[in-house]
C-alpha angles and dihedrals in degrees: 000000000000129000117266117247088261088055104048115168089250091056099047098037104047123195132195133157118216130174093342095313121111107214115204112186128186102218106182101103098161087064095041085249094289109177124246120199090256090054092047090054091051094050091051089048096049092048090051093048089051088056093056099040113093090196091064117076100168142011129222119201115197142135147217131252129013097322134062091196133327093205130254117350103250099178092107089061091232093133094057100034091241095124093098130278128062118294115245118220110267095021092119094046090051093047091054095045094049096038126030095015093051089053096052091044089054089059095044093045097043107120094220123067111265121212120199110211098195109203100173145337116000110188133174111329086006092061090048090049088060094040091055091058118099095236129020125206113181131192116235089253095053121116134190119213129181094206101172099090086052088064096040091253137133114244115262135183091065096298096141089049100044102041099056091048091052103040107005128260099281097056089040089056093050092055094042096044100047103029092213121168112259119208121225092247090054092045088054090047095056095041107258093113130046097205141003116209135176112277093249093053098050098097092040095054092041089053092048093051092042094049092047088054094044089055093052133083097291096188090053091047090048091054092045089054090051092049094048093046092044091048092069091069100029129089117229095269093053093044091051092048091049090049092052091050092049090052088052093052096041093053090063090061124100091230092060091050089048093049092052090045092051094048091052092047093046096237138117113275120244106215120198099183092247 
């Protein structure tokens, strides 16, 4: 399914860069910001662009209306093979690999820190889109729902990968098996959310966090993100080797040299993201 002319990817996935922060806003509130394939491709492209743009130091992913993201837009029937024609063996696996998994990987692999500013309901793939971000700020009205089991489906978009790493296997199974709605406060309590804020303060706090990150040593932060994400699959020897390699790489950056100079000169560093 593709967006209508009135709902071009550019109009329903808005993008702006302000003060070193790339703001990516899902703007399809009538559909609770459910993601079409065209929107997904735009999100992936924008995250890739942020990685390569030295003027961008952080990314904020947010949305308009009452929903952060209701998941993938299934109105075309592609998920269930009901769009006409006979399903070919492997179609669903290919669809997931090329679709939801690529989107989640784009967030995890983005070289800039990504903040999810969750304004409302995040369900299914929408919840996993938030959980893949480096930091999650949720409005008090936000809710997180693992809807897959309610539809008789297996979770996609990396849900069974992300949740155990964030909250452990037992809690992950509880969410995935029952599909209960989780409040923002409860999500914060179990470790899925960094901070819960009043609805009216969400954009303000997200901006403060993002601008603080954007003013930091972005290459060092990118390497730190890579180390933390990689540590979840590595043994100690591999993690220590990766840490040493990251230090070697980072010490070639101008920001590292500036940080050391600023410390010696007892002044605040002026990072340039290089």
